[in-house]
Residue, then its C-alpha position, 0 to 999 in steps of 0.5 A: m912195875l914198881n907197885q908190884l915190886d913194892a907189894a912183893l917186898n912189903f911183907d919182908r920189910q914189915a917183918l924186919g921192922l917188927r923184928a927190930e922193934r921186938q929186939q929193942v923191947l927184949a933189950g930193954n927187959v935185959a937192961n932192966a933185969d936188976t930194976p926193982s918192980y920192973k915188969a918184963r914186956d913183949f908183943d905177939f910177933t905173929r899178930a903184929l905182922a898179920a896186922a901190919t901186912g893185912r894177911a888174914d892167913l897169919r892170924d891165929g884164933l877163931v872168927l866169930a860169925t854173927t848171924a843176928r843183929g843182937h849177937l855180941t862182937v869180939a873186940s879186935a886187936s886195933s880196939q885194944g891198943g893195936a897188935r903191937a901193944l906191949k903185954y906183960r909177961v907172967p913171971d915164972q918165979p916172982s922175985l922179992d923186989g917185984n921184978t919179973v925179968n927171967m934172964d933165961v927166957e929173955r936170952a932165949a927170946f933175944a937169940d931166937n929173934t936175932v936168928r930170925y932177923e938175920t935169916s929174914l935179911s939173908l932171904m931179902n938179900l937173895q930176893f934182891r940178887n935174883l931180881k938183879i940177875a933177872m933184870a940184867p941184859d943177857q951176856 
């Protein structure tokens, strides 16, 4: 019973953890908006969640079929430093001091991530409430 409950809540737990991690990365970008030569960073949430939960239906991209031994294989995300490997953003307008933080982009990403985090938390609370009702004895 506990294994099924853990499996059912694993996706939400992983999503909340990744949202919190992304929030820290975005906050670091905002905090370093005036730091010379700072490069804005982020990671692909969808790929990180797919790797963390092992759900192939979340992965975007094509899968290459190798039909002969001589075919080349594509490097996976794990061999490239993991799905959560921070990547640098391509700057819209490069600044003279080399800083690539665009505050409009950072604010939008920060707000979007916050709303999605709170929504995930609300849905998880609803799941717990429904489980609590289901386990309660009939009154």
